[in-house]
mmCIF file of the N, C-alpha and C atoms, coordinates in Angstrom:
data_MODEL
# 
_entry.id   MODEL 
# 
loop_
_atom_site.group_PDB 
_atom_site.id 
_atom_site.type_symbol 
_atom_site.label_atom_id 
_atom_site.label_alt_id 
_atom_site.label_comp_id 
_atom_site.label_asym_id 
_atom_site.label_entity_id 
_atom_site.label_seq_id 
_atom_site.pdbx_PDB_ins_code 
_atom_site.Cartn_x 
_atom_site.Cartn_y 
_atom_site.Cartn_z 
_atom_site.occupancy 
_atom_site.B_iso_or_equiv 
_atom_site.pdbx_formal_charge 
_atom_site.auth_seq_id 
_atom_site.auth_comp_id 
_atom_site.auth_asym_id 
_atom_site.auth_atom_id 
_atom_site.pdbx_PDB_model_num 
ATOM 1   N N  . MET A 1 1  ? 100.408 93.518 125.505 1.00 0.00 ? 1  MET A N  1 
ATOM 2   C CA . MET A 1 1  ? 101.811 93.286 125.749 1.00 0.00 ? 1  MET A CA 1 
ATOM 3   C C  . MET A 1 1  ? 102.543 93.172 124.413 1.00 0.00 ? 1  MET A C  1 
ATOM 4   N N  . ARG A 1 2  ? 103.666 93.812 124.321 1.00 0.00 ? 2  ARG A N  1 
ATOM 5   C CA . ARG A 1 2  ? 104.439 93.835 123.086 1.00 0.00 ? 2  ARG A CA 1 
ATOM 6   C C  . ARG A 1 2  ? 105.484 92.718 123.088 1.00 0.00 ? 2  ARG A C  1 
ATOM 7   N N  . THR A 1 3  ? 105.608 92.017 121.967 1.00 0.00 ? 3  THR A N  1 
ATOM 8   C CA . THR A 1 3  ? 106.582 90.944 121.840 1.00 0.00 ? 3  THR A CA 1 
ATOM 9   C C  . THR A 1 3  ? 107.860 91.497 121.233 1.00 0.00 ? 3  THR A C  1 
ATOM 10  N N  . THR A 1 4  ? 108.984 91.178 121.843 1.00 0.00 ? 4  THR A N  1 
ATOM 11  C CA . THR A 1 4  ? 110.279 91.615 121.343 1.00 0.00 ? 4  THR A CA 1 
ATOM 12  C C  . THR A 1 4  ? 110.929 90.469 120.576 1.00 0.00 ? 4  THR A C  1 
ATOM 13  N N  . PHE A 1 5  ? 111.432 90.776 119.388 1.00 0.00 ? 5  PHE A N  1 
ATOM 14  C CA . PHE A 1 5  ? 112.083 89.771 118.555 1.00 0.00 ? 5  PHE A CA 1 
ATOM 15  C C  . PHE A 1 5  ? 113.572 90.050 118.472 1.00 0.00 ? 5  PHE A C  1 
ATOM 16  N N  . LEU A 1 6  ? 114.370 89.003 118.653 1.00 0.00 ? 6  LEU A N  1 
ATOM 17  C CA . LEU A 1 6  ? 115.809 89.082 118.439 1.00 0.00 ? 6  LEU A CA 1 
ATOM 18  C C  . LEU A 1 6  ? 116.074 88.831 116.967 1.00 0.00 ? 6  LEU A C  1 
ATOM 19  N N  . SER A 1 7  ? 116.892 89.648 116.350 1.00 0.00 ? 7  SER A N  1 
ATOM 20  C CA . SER A 1 7  ? 117.179 89.500 114.922 1.00 0.00 ? 7  SER A CA 1 
ATOM 21  C C  . SER A 1 7  ? 118.291 88.490 114.686 1.00 0.00 ? 7  SER A C  1 
ATOM 22  N N  . VAL A 1 8  ? 118.123 87.723 113.624 1.00 0.00 ? 8  VAL A N  1 
ATOM 23  C CA . VAL A 1 8  ? 119.141 86.792 113.151 1.00 0.00 ? 8  VAL A CA 1 
ATOM 24  C C  . VAL A 1 8  ? 119.627 87.320 111.818 1.00 0.00 ? 8  VAL A C  1 
ATOM 25  N N  . ASN A 1 9  ? 120.916 87.351 111.618 1.00 0.00 ? 9  ASN A N  1 
ATOM 26  C CA . ASN A 1 9  ? 121.485 87.860 110.374 1.00 0.00 ? 9  ASN A CA 1 
ATOM 27  C C  . ASN A 1 9  ? 121.550 86.737 109.332 1.00 0.00 ? 9  ASN A C  1 
ATOM 28  N N  . PRO A 1 10 ? 120.696 86.784 108.285 1.00 0.00 ? 10 PRO A N  1 
ATOM 29  C CA . PRO A 1 10 ? 120.685 85.723 107.285 1.00 0.00 ? 10 PRO A CA 1 
ATOM 30  C C  . PRO A 1 10 ? 122.022 85.537 106.572 1.00 0.00 ? 10 PRO A C  1 
ATOM 31  N N  . SER A 1 11 ? 122.824 86.595 106.462 1.00 0.00 ? 11 SER A N  1 
ATOM 32  C CA . SER A 1 11 ? 124.107 86.445 105.764 1.00 0.00 ? 11 SER A CA 1 
ATOM 33  C C  . SER A 1 11 ? 125.060 85.543 106.540 1.00 0.00 ? 11 SER A C  1 
ATOM 34  N N  . ASP A 1 12 ? 124.815 85.369 107.841 1.00 0.00 ? 12 ASP A N  1 
ATOM 35  C CA . ASP A 1 12 ? 125.623 84.445 108.635 1.00 0.00 ? 12 ASP A CA 1 
ATOM 36  C C  . ASP A 1 12 ? 125.312 82.990 108.296 1.00 0.00 ? 12 ASP A C  1 
ATOM 37  N N  . TYR A 1 13 ? 124.201 82.763 107.624 1.00 0.00 ? 13 TYR A N  1 
ATOM 38  C CA . TYR A 1 13 ? 123.737 81.405 107.351 1.00 0.00 ? 13 TYR A CA 1 
ATOM 39  C C  . TYR A 1 13 ? 123.681 81.074 105.869 1.00 0.00 ? 13 TYR A C  1 
ATOM 40  N N  . ASN A 1 14 ? 124.206 81.940 105.018 1.00 0.00 ? 14 ASN A N  1 
ATOM 41  C CA . ASN A 1 14 ? 124.245 81.647 103.594 1.00 0.00 ? 14 ASN A CA 1 
ATOM 42  C C  . ASN A 1 14 ? 122.858 81.319 103.037 1.00 0.00 ? 14 ASN A C  1 
ATOM 43  N N  . SER A 1 15 ? 121.903 82.228 103.217 1.00 0.00 ? 15 SER A N  1 
ATOM 44  C CA . SER A 1 15 ? 120.544 81.990 102.748 1.00 0.00 ? 15 SER A CA 1 
ATOM 45  C C  . SER A 1 15 ? 120.218 82.855 101.544 1.00 0.00 ? 15 SER A C  1 
ATOM 46  N N  . SER A 1 16 ? 119.725 82.219 100.507 1.00 0.00 ? 16 SER A N  1 
ATOM 47  C CA . SER A 1 16 ? 119.306 82.964 99.323  1.00 0.00 ? 16 SER A CA 1 
ATOM 48  C C  . SER A 1 16 ? 117.793 83.193 99.320  1.00 0.00 ? 16 SER A C  1 
ATOM 49  N N  . ALA A 1 17 ? 117.064 82.524 100.222 1.00 0.00 ? 17 ALA A N  1 
ATOM 50  C CA . ALA A 1 17 ? 115.603 82.625 100.235 1.00 0.00 ? 17 ALA A CA 1 
ATOM 51  C C  . ALA A 1 17 ? 115.068 83.515 101.351 1.00 0.00 ? 17 ALA A C  1 
ATOM 52  N N  . VAL A 1 18 ? 115.863 83.703 102.408 1.00 0.00 ? 18 VAL A N  1 
ATOM 53  C CA . VAL A 1 18 ? 115.382 84.403 103.597 1.00 0.00 ? 18 VAL A CA 1 
ATOM 54  C C  . VAL A 1 18 ? 116.065 85.759 103.718 1.00 0.00 ? 18 VAL A C  1 
ATOM 55  N N  . GLU A 1 19 ? 115.252 86.802 103.843 1.00 0.00 ? 19 GLU A N  1 
ATOM 56  C CA . GLU A 1 19 ? 115.780 88.159 103.988 1.00 0.00 ? 19 GLU A CA 1 
ATOM 57  C C  . GLU A 1 19 ? 116.061 88.491 105.451 1.00 0.00 ? 19 GLU A C  1 
ATOM 58  N N  . SER A 1 20 ? 115.123 88.127 106.347 1.00 0.00 ? 20 SER A N  1 
ATOM 59  C CA . SER A 1 20 ? 115.338 88.406 107.765 1.00 0.00 ? 20 SER A CA 1 
ATOM 60  C C  . SER A 1 20 ? 114.551 87.421 108.620 1.00 0.00 ? 20 SER A C  1 
ATOM 61  N N  . VAL A 1 21 ? 115.059 87.236 109.854 1.00 0.00 ? 21 VAL A N  1 
ATOM 62  C CA . VAL A 1 21 ? 114.411 86.357 110.825 1.00 0.00 ? 21 VAL A CA 1 
ATOM 63  C C  . VAL A 1 21 ? 114.447 87.051 112.177 1.00 0.00 ? 21 VAL A C  1 
ATOM 64  N N  . GLY A 1 22 ? 113.330 87.018 112.871 1.00 0.00 ? 22 GLY A N  1 
ATOM 65  C CA . GLY A 1 22 ? 113.251 87.515 114.238 1.00 0.00 ? 22 GLY A CA 1 
ATOM 66  C C  . GLY A 1 22 ? 112.714 86.423 115.129 1.00 0.00 ? 22 GLY A C  1 
ATOM 67  N N  . ILE A 1 23 ? 113.303 86.281 116.312 1.00 0.00 ? 23 ILE A N  1 
ATOM 68  C CA . ILE A 1 23 ? 112.926 85.199 117.225 1.00 0.00 ? 23 ILE A CA 1 
ATOM 69  C C  . ILE A 1 23 ? 112.439 85.798 118.536 1.00 0.00 ? 23 ILE A C  1 
ATOM 70  N N  . SER A 1 24 ? 111.330 85.284 119.035 1.00 0.00 ? 24 SER A N  1 
ATOM 71  C CA . SER A 1 24 ? 110.854 85.609 120.374 1.00 0.00 ? 24 SER A CA 1 
ATOM 72  C C  . SER A 1 24 ? 110.818 84.311 121.166 1.00 0.00 ? 24 SER A C  1 
ATOM 73  N N  . GLU A 1 25 ? 111.883 84.088 121.945 1.00 0.00 ? 25 GLU A N  1 
ATOM 74  C CA . GLU A 1 25 ? 111.970 82.840 122.709 1.00 0.00 ? 25 GLU A CA 1 
ATOM 75  C C  . GLU A 1 25 ? 110.867 82.733 123.747 1.00 0.00 ? 25 GLU A C  1 
ATOM 76  N N  . GLY A 1 26 ? 110.513 83.845 124.368 1.00 0.00 ? 26 GLY A N  1 
ATOM 77  C CA . GLY A 1 26 ? 109.499 83.828 125.416 1.00 0.00 ? 26 GLY A CA 1 
ATOM 78  C C  . GLY A 1 26 ? 108.118 83.409 124.939 1.00 0.00 ? 26 GLY A C  1 
ATOM 79  N N  . SER A 1 27 ? 107.795 83.716 123.696 1.00 0.00 ? 27 SER A N  1 
ATOM 80  C CA . SER A 1 27 ? 106.471 83.368 123.167 1.00 0.00 ? 27 SER A CA 1 
ATOM 81  C C  . SER A 1 27 ? 106.538 82.273 122.105 1.00 0.00 ? 27 SER A C  1 
ATOM 82  N N  . ASN A 1 28 ? 107.731 81.728 121.875 1.00 0.00 ? 28 ASN A N  1 
ATOM 83  C CA . ASN A 1 28 ? 107.935 80.676 120.858 1.00 0.00 ? 28 ASN A CA 1 
ATOM 84  C C  . ASN A 1 28 ? 107.393 81.088 119.490 1.00 0.00 ? 28 ASN A C  1 
ATOM 85  N N  . GLN A 1 29 ? 107.723 82.318 119.106 1.00 0.00 ? 29 GLN A N  1 
ATOM 86  C CA . GLN A 1 29 ? 107.329 82.831 117.805 1.00 0.00 ? 29 GLN A CA 1 
ATOM 87  C C  . GLN A 1 29 ? 108.561 83.180 116.987 1.00 0.00 ? 29 GLN A C  1 
ATOM 88  N N  . VAL A 1 30 ? 108.422 83.024 115.680 1.00 0.00 ? 30 VAL A N  1 
ATOM 89  C CA . VAL A 1 30 ? 109.481 83.392 114.750 1.00 0.00 ? 30 VAL A CA 1 
ATOM 90  C C  . VAL A 1 30 ? 108.841 84.180 113.621 1.00 0.00 ? 30 VAL A C  1 
ATOM 91  N N  . LYS A 1 31 ? 109.430 85.334 113.313 1.00 0.00 ? 31 LYS A N  1 
ATOM 92  C CA . LYS A 1 31 ? 108.956 86.164 112.200 1.00 0.00 ? 31 LYS A CA 1 
ATOM 93  C C  . LYS A 1 31 ? 109.982 86.062 111.080 1.00 0.00 ? 31 LYS A C  1 
ATOM 94  N N  . VAL A 1 32 ? 109.525 85.668 109.890 1.00 0.00 ? 32 VAL A N  1 
ATOM 95  C CA . VAL A 1 32 ? 110.414 85.465 108.744 1.00 0.00 ? 32 VAL A CA 1 
ATOM 96  C C  . VAL A 1 32 ? 109.961 86.343 107.586 1.00 0.00 ? 32 VAL A C  1 
ATOM 97  N N  . THR A 1 33 ? 110.908 87.088 107.014 1.00 0.00 ? 33 THR A N  1 
ATOM 98  C CA . THR A 1 33 ? 110.660 87.802 105.768 1.00 0.00 ? 33 THR A CA 1 
ATOM 99  C C  . THR A 1 33 ? 111.485 87.116 104.693 1.00 0.00 ? 33 THR A C  1 
ATOM 100 N N  . PHE A 1 34 ? 110.799 86.675 103.673 1.00 0.00 ? 34 PHE A N  1 
ATOM 101 C CA . PHE A 1 34 ? 111.450 85.996 102.560 1.00 0.00 ? 34 PHE A CA 1 
ATOM 102 C C  . PHE A 1 34 ? 111.865 87.017 101.511 1.00 0.00 ? 34 PHE A C  1 
ATOM 103 N N  . ASN A 1 35 ? 112.876 86.688 100.728 1.00 0.00 ? 35 ASN A N  1 
ATOM 104 C CA . ASN A 1 35 ? 113.229 87.530 99.586  1.00 0.00 ? 35 ASN A CA 1 
ATOM 105 C C  . ASN A 1 35 ? 111.986 87.628 98.712  1.00 0.00 ? 35 ASN A C  1 
ATOM 106 N N  . GLY A 1 36 ? 111.665 88.803 98.303  1.00 0.00 ? 36 GLY A N  1 
ATOM 107 C CA . GLY A 1 36 ? 110.428 89.043 97.577  1.00 0.00 ? 36 GLY A CA 1 
ATOM 108 C C  . GLY A 1 36 ? 109.426 89.794 98.441  1.00 0.00 ? 36 GLY A C  1 
ATOM 109 N N  . GLY A 1 37 ? 109.693 89.841 99.779  1.00 0.00 ? 37 GLY A N  1 
ATOM 110 C CA . GLY A 1 37 ? 108.916 90.701 100.640 1.00 0.00 ? 37 GLY A CA 1 
ATOM 111 C C  . GLY A 1 37 ? 107.837 90.077 101.495 1.00 0.00 ? 37 GLY A C  1 
ATOM 112 N N  . LYS A 1 38 ? 107.458 88.828 101.275 1.00 0.00 ? 38 LYS A N  1 
ATOM 113 C CA . LYS A 1 38 ? 106.405 88.235 102.099 1.00 0.00 ? 38 LYS A CA 1 
ATOM 114 C C  . LYS A 1 38 ? 106.942 87.953 103.494 1.00 0.00 ? 38 LYS A C  1 
ATOM 115 N N  . THR A 1 39 ? 106.148 88.362 104.504 1.00 0.00 ? 39 THR A N  1 
ATOM 116 C CA . THR A 1 39 ? 106.524 88.174 105.899 1.00 0.00 ? 39 THR A CA 1 
ATOM 117 C C  . THR A 1 39 ? 105.478 87.315 106.593 1.00 0.00 ? 39 THR A C  1 
ATOM 118 N N  . TYR A 1 40 ? 105.951 86.345 107.364 1.00 0.00 ? 40 TYR A N  1 
ATOM 119 C CA . TYR A 1 40 ? 105.078 85.436 108.096 1.00 0.00 ? 40 TYR A CA 1 
ATOM 120 C C  . TYR A 1 40 ? 105.462 85.418 109.562 1.00 0.00 ? 40 TYR A C  1 
ATOM 121 N N  . LEU A 1 41 ? 104.462 85.275 110.418 1.00 0.00 ? 41 LEU A N  1 
ATOM 122 C CA . LEU A 1 41 ? 104.676 85.076 111.842 1.00 0.00 ? 41 LEU A CA 1 
ATOM 123 C C  . LEU A 1 41 ? 104.294 83.638 112.153 1.00 0.00 ? 41 LEU A C  1 
ATOM 124 N N  . TYR A 1 42 ? 105.263 82.860 112.626 1.00 0.00 ? 42 TYR A N  1 
ATOM 125 C CA . TYR A 1 42 ? 105.050 81.464 112.985 1.00 0.00 ? 42 TYR A CA 1 
ATOM 126 C C  . TYR A 1 42 ? 104.931 81.373 114.504 1.00 0.00 ? 42 TYR A C  1 
ATOM 127 N N  . SER A 1 43 ? 103.892 80.679 114.976 1.00 0.00 ? 43 SER A N  1 
ATOM 128 C CA . SER A 1 43 ? 103.644 80.541 116.414 1.00 0.00 ? 43 SER A CA 1 
ATOM 129 C C  . SER A 1 43 ? 103.736 79.073 116.819 1.00 0.00 ? 43 SER A C  1 
ATOM 130 N N  . ASN A 1 44 ? 103.919 78.858 118.106 1.00 0.00 ? 44 ASN A N  1 
ATOM 131 C CA . ASN A 1 44 ? 104.042 77.507 118.657 1.00 0.00 ? 44 ASN A CA 1 
ATOM 132 C C  . ASN A 1 44 ? 105.230 76.758 118.075 1.00 0.00 ? 44 ASN A C  1 
ATOM 133 N N  . VAL A 1 45 ? 106.308 77.483 117.831 1.00 0.00 ? 45 VAL A N  1 
ATOM 134 C CA . VAL A 1 45 ? 107.540 76.869 117.326 1.00 0.00 ? 45 VAL A CA 1 
ATOM 135 C C  . VAL A 1 45 ? 108.190 76.141 118.494 1.00 0.00 ? 45 VAL A C  1 
ATOM 136 N N  . CYS A 1 46 ? 108.632 74.920 118.252 1.00 0.00 ? 46 CYS A N  1 
ATOM 137 C CA . CYS A 1 46 ? 109.208 74.139 119.349 1.00 0.00 ? 46 CYS A CA 1 
ATOM 138 C C  . CYS A 1 46 ? 110.478 74.812 119.871 1.00 0.00 ? 46 CYS A C  1 
ATOM 139 N N  . SER A 1 47 ? 110.629 74.760 121.184 1.00 0.00 ? 47 SER A N  1 
ATOM 140 C CA . SER A 1 47 ? 111.777 75.392 121.834 1.00 0.00 ? 47 SER A CA 1 
ATOM 141 C C  . SER A 1 47 ? 113.091 74.854 121.303 1.00 0.00 ? 47 SER A C  1 
ATOM 142 N N  . GLU A 1 48 ? 113.154 73.564 121.036 1.00 0.00 ? 48 GLU A N  1 
ATOM 143 C CA . GLU A 1 48 ? 114.383 72.963 120.520 1.00 0.00 ? 48 GLU A CA 1 
ATOM 144 C C  . GLU A 1 48 ? 114.777 73.579 119.182 1.00 0.00 ? 48 GLU A C  1 
ATOM 145 N N  . CYS A 1 49 ? 113.801 73.835 118.331 1.00 0.00 ? 49 CYS A N  1 
ATOM 146 C CA . CYS A 1 49 ? 114.084 74.453 117.028 1.00 0.00 ? 49 CYS A CA 1 
ATOM 147 C C  . CYS A 1 49 ? 114.639 75.863 117.207 1.00 0.00 ? 49 CYS A C  1 
ATOM 148 N N  . ILE A 1 50 ? 114.066 76.609 118.143 1.00 0.00 ? 50 ILE A N  1 
ATOM 149 C CA . ILE A 1 50 ? 114.552 77.963 118.403 1.00 0.00 ? 50 ILE A CA 1 
ATOM 150 C C  . ILE A 1 50 ? 115.963 77.915 118.971 1.00 0.00 ? 50 ILE A C  1 
ATOM 151 N N  . TYR A 1 51 ? 116.219 76.993 119.894 1.00 0.00 ? 51 TYR A N  1 
ATOM 152 C CA . TYR A 1 51 ? 117.556 76.867 120.484 1.00 0.00 ? 51 TYR A CA 1 
ATOM 153 C C  . TYR A 1 51 ? 118.597 76.496 119.436 1.00 0.00 ? 51 TYR A C  1 
ATOM 154 N N  . GLN A 1 52 ? 118.228 75.648 118.484 1.00 0.00 ? 52 GLN A N  1 
ATOM 155 C CA . GLN A 1 52 ? 119.158 75.287 117.407 1.00 0.00 ? 52 GLN A CA 1 
ATOM 156 C C  . GLN A 1 52 ? 119.644 76.531 116.686 1.00 0.00 ? 52 GLN A C  1 
ATOM 157 N N  . LEU A 1 53 ? 118.724 77.445 116.429 1.00 0.00 ? 53 LEU A N  1 
ATOM 158 C CA . LEU A 1 53 ? 119.083 78.664 115.706 1.00 0.00 ? 53 LEU A CA 1 
ATOM 159 C C  . LEU A 1 53 ? 119.866 79.635 116.588 1.00 0.00 ? 53 LEU A C  1 
ATOM 160 N N  . THR A 1 54 ? 119.410 79.829 117.814 1.00 0.00 ? 54 THR A N  1 
ATOM 161 C CA . THR A 1 54 ? 120.078 80.801 118.679 1.00 0.00 ? 54 THR A CA 1 
ATOM 162 C C  . THR A 1 54 ? 121.443 80.319 119.155 1.00 0.00 ? 54 THR A C  1 
ATOM 163 N N  . LEU A 1 55 ? 121.647 79.021 119.240 1.00 0.00 ? 55 LEU A N  1 
ATOM 164 C CA . LEU A 1 55 ? 122.927 78.491 119.704 1.00 0.00 ? 55 LEU A CA 1 
ATOM 165 C C  . LEU A 1 55 ? 123.923 78.262 118.576 1.00 0.00 ? 55 LEU A C  1 
ATOM 166 N N  . GLY A 1 56 ? 123.501 78.531 117.340 1.00 0.00 ? 56 GLY A N  1 
ATOM 167 C CA . GLY A 1 56 ? 124.423 78.479 116.218 1.00 0.00 ? 56 GLY A CA 1 
ATOM 168 C C  . GLY A 1 56 ? 124.667 77.110 115.620 1.00 0.00 ? 56 GLY A C  1 
ATOM 169 N N  . SER A 1 57 ? 123.796 76.144 115.883 1.00 0.00 ? 57 SER A N  1 
ATOM 170 C CA . SER A 1 57 ? 124.006 74.815 115.312 1.00 0.00 ? 57 SER A CA 1 
ATOM 171 C C  . SER A 1 57 ? 123.388 74.659 113.926 1.00 0.00 ? 57 SER A C  1 
ATOM 172 N N  . VAL A 1 58 ? 122.772 75.724 113.423 1.00 0.00 ? 58 VAL A N  1 
ATOM 173 C CA . VAL A 1 58 ? 122.136 75.692 112.099 1.00 0.00 ? 58 VAL A CA 1 
ATOM 174 C C  . VAL A 1 58 ? 123.154 76.094 111.036 1.00 0.00 ? 58 VAL A C  1 
ATOM 175 N N  . LYS A 1 59 ? 123.274 75.282 109.997 1.00 0.00 ? 59 LYS A N  1 
ATOM 176 C CA . LYS A 1 59 ? 124.202 75.581 108.898 1.00 0.00 ? 59 LYS A CA 1 
ATOM 177 C C  . LYS A 1 59 ? 123.516 76.333 107.761 1.00 0.00 ? 59 LYS A C  1 
ATOM 178 N N  . SER A 1 60 ? 122.255 75.985 107.495 1.00 0.00 ? 60 SER A N  1 
ATOM 179 C CA . SER A 1 60 ? 121.503 76.596 106.405 1.00 0.00 ? 60 SER A CA 1 
ATOM 180 C C  . SER A 1 60 ? 120.205 77.179 106.955 1.00 0.00 ? 60 SER A C  1 
ATOM 181 N N  . LEU A 1 61 ? 120.059 78.490 106.880 1.00 0.00 ? 61 LEU A N  1 
ATOM 182 C CA . LEU A 1 61 ? 118.864 79.144 107.401 1.00 0.00 ? 61 LEU A CA 1 
ATOM 183 C C  . LEU A 1 61 ? 117.622 78.739 106.612 1.00 0.00 ? 61 LEU A C  1 
ATOM 184 N N  . GLY A 1 62 ? 117.738 78.656 105.301 1.00 0.00 ? 62 GLY A N  1 
ATOM 185 C CA . GLY A 1 62 ? 116.601 78.247 104.470 1.00 0.00 ? 62 GLY A CA 1 
ATOM 186 C C  . GLY A 1 62 ? 116.122 76.849 104.812 1.00 0.00 ? 62 GLY A C  1 
ATOM 187 N N  . LYS A 1 63 ? 117.050 75.943 105.036 1.00 0.00 ? 63 LYS A N  1 
ATOM 188 C CA . LYS A 1 63 ? 116.696 74.566 105.402 1.00 0.00 ? 63 LYS A CA 1 
ATOM 189 C C  . LYS A 1 63 ? 116.043 74.547 106.780 1.00 0.00 ? 63 LYS A C  1 
ATOM 190 N N  . TRP A 1 64 ? 116.566 75.351 107.705 1.00 0.00 ? 64 TRP A N  1 
ATOM 191 C CA . TRP A 1 64 ? 115.974 75.418 109.042 1.00 0.00 ? 64 TRP A CA 1 
ATOM 192 C C  . TRP A 1 64 ? 114.546 75.937 108.960 1.00 0.00 ? 64 TRP A C  1 
ATOM 193 N N  . VAL A 1 65 ? 114.316 77.007 108.203 1.00 0.00 ? 65 VAL A N  1 
ATOM 194 C CA . VAL A 1 65 ? 112.966 77.565 108.050 1.00 0.00 ? 65 VAL A CA 1 
ATOM 195 C C  . VAL A 1 65 ? 112.038 76.505 107.482 1.00 0.00 ? 65 VAL A C  1 
ATOM 196 N N  . SER A 1 66 ? 112.507 75.790 106.488 1.00 0.00 ? 66 SER A N  1 
ATOM 197 C CA . SER A 1 66 ? 111.700 74.760 105.850 1.00 0.00 ? 66 SER A CA 1 
ATOM 198 C C  . SER A 1 66 ? 111.349 73.638 106.828 1.00 0.00 ? 66 SER A C  1 
ATOM 199 N N  . GLU A 1 67 ? 112.357 73.135 107.537 1.00 0.00 ? 67 GLU A N  1 
ATOM 200 C CA . GLU A 1 67 ? 112.141 71.996 108.425 1.00 0.00 ? 67 GLU A CA 1 
ATOM 201 C C  . GLU A 1 67 ? 111.462 72.375 109.742 1.00 0.00 ? 67 GLU A C  1 
ATOM 202 N N  . ALA A 1 68 ? 111.871 73.480 110.351 1.00 0.00 ? 68 ALA A N  1 
ATOM 203 C CA . ALA A 1 68 ? 111.354 73.846 111.672 1.00 0.00 ? 68 ALA A CA 1 
ATOM 204 C C  . ALA A 1 68 ? 110.017 74.569 111.612 1.00 0.00 ? 68 ALA A C  1 
ATOM 205 N N  . LEU A 1 69 ? 109.746 75.251 110.506 1.00 0.00 ? 69 LEU A N  1 
ATOM 206 C CA . LEU A 1 69 ? 108.542 76.084 110.435 1.00 0.00 ? 69 LEU A CA 1 
ATOM 207 C C  . LEU A 1 69 ? 107.560 75.616 109.373 1.00 0.00 ? 69 LEU A C  1 
ATOM 208 N N  . VAL A 1 70 ? 107.962 75.668 108.123 1.00 0.00 ? 70 VAL A N  1 
ATOM 209 C CA . VAL A 1 70 ? 107.041 75.420 107.009 1.00 0.00 ? 70 VAL A CA 1 
ATOM 210 C C  . VAL A 1 70 ? 106.516 73.986 107.017 1.00 0.00 ? 70 VAL A C  1 
ATOM 211 N N  . ASN A 1 71 ? 107.391 73.012 107.212 1.00 0.00 ? 71 ASN A N  1 
ATOM 212 C CA . ASN A 1 71 ? 106.990 71.598 107.146 1.00 0.00 ? 71 ASN A CA 1 
ATOM 213 C C  . ASN A 1 71 ? 106.796 70.970 108.517 1.00 0.00 ? 71 ASN A C  1 
ATOM 214 N N  . ASN A 1 72 ? 106.665 71.781 109.557 1.00 0.00 ? 72 ASN A N  1 
ATOM 215 C CA . ASN A 1 72 ? 106.593 71.239 110.915 1.00 0.00 ? 72 ASN A CA 1 
ATOM 216 C C  . ASN A 1 72 ? 105.241 71.501 111.575 1.00 0.00 ? 72 ASN A C  1 
ATOM 217 N N  . ASP A 1 73 ? 104.224 71.791 110.800 1.00 0.00 ? 73 ASP A N  1 
ATOM 218 C CA . ASP A 1 73 ? 102.854 71.929 111.297 1.00 0.00 ? 73 ASP A CA 1 
ATOM 219 C C  . ASP A 1 73 ? 102.724 72.960 112.416 1.00 0.00 ? 73 ASP A C  1 
ATOM 220 N N  . VAL A 1 74 ? 103.402 74.110 112.268 1.00 0.00 ? 74 VAL A N  1 
ATOM 221 C CA . VAL A 1 74 ? 103.221 75.194 113.240 1.00 0.00 ? 74 VAL A CA 1 
ATOM 222 C C  . VAL A 1 74 ? 102.211 76.194 112.683 1.00 0.00 ? 74 VAL A C  1 
ATOM 223 N N  . ASP A 1 75 ? 101.591 76.930 113.565 1.00 0.00 ? 75 ASP A N  1 
ATOM 224 C CA . ASP A 1 75 ? 100.620 77.948 113.151 1.00 0.00 ? 75 ASP A CA 1 
ATOM 225 C C  . ASP A 1 75 ? 101.351 79.115 112.535 1.00 0.00 ? 75 ASP A C  1 
ATOM 226 N N  . TYR A 1 76 ? 100.738 79.753 111.532 1.00 0.00 ? 76 TYR A N  1 
ATOM 227 C CA . TYR A 1 76 ? 101.367 80.924 110.911 1.00 0.00 ? 76 TYR A CA 1 
ATOM 228 C C  . TYR A 1 76 ? 100.310 81.900 110.451 1.00 0.00 ? 76 TYR A C  1 
ATOM 229 N N  . LEU A 1 77 ? 100.783 83.127 110.297 1.00 0.00 ? 77 LEU A N  1 
ATOM 230 C CA . LEU A 1 77 ? 99.933  84.224 109.835 1.00 0.00 ? 77 LEU A CA 1 
ATOM 231 C C  . LEU A 1 77 ? 100.767 85.068 108.878 1.00 0.00 ? 77 LEU A C  1 
ATOM 232 N N  . GLN A 1 78 ? 100.251 85.331 107.684 1.00 0.00 ? 78 GLN A N  1 
ATOM 233 C CA . GLN A 1 78 ? 100.969 86.196 106.752 1.00 0.00 ? 78 GLN A CA 1 
ATOM 234 C C  . GLN A 1 78 ? 100.748 87.628 107.177 1.00 0.00 ? 78 GLN A C  1 
ATOM 235 N N  . LEU A 1 79 ? 101.854 88.350 107.414 1.00 0.00 ? 79 LEU A N  1 
ATOM 236 C CA . LEU A 1 79 ? 101.793 89.745 107.857 1.00 0.00 ? 79 LEU A CA 1 
ATOM 237 C C  . LEU A 1 79 ? 101.906 90.727 106.707 1.00 0.00 ? 79 LEU A C  1 
ATOM 238 N N  . ALA A 1 80 ? 102.670 90.368 105.693 1.00 0.00 ? 80 ALA A N  1 
ATOM 239 C CA . ALA A 1 80 ? 102.854 91.263 104.543 1.00 0.00 ? 80 ALA A CA 1 
ATOM 240 C C  . ALA A 1 80 ? 103.119 90.454 103.305 1.00 0.00 ? 80 ALA A C  1 
# 
């Protein structure tokens, strides 16, 4: 089964560290490409964190990535 990711535009969030973000609400996964080219797939992301981003309550995309993904003990896999 193929997972579909919704794209988030980093320029809407004033991010200097994040190049692109894709969200799969159905599988609670987030794919992040950082400036510099490294891409990670984060799994088991809490639904509340995903809703914060999709509903527009996030002011800083880099801070959200840091708090919701990197420092929140979610599983990840480096893709590139």
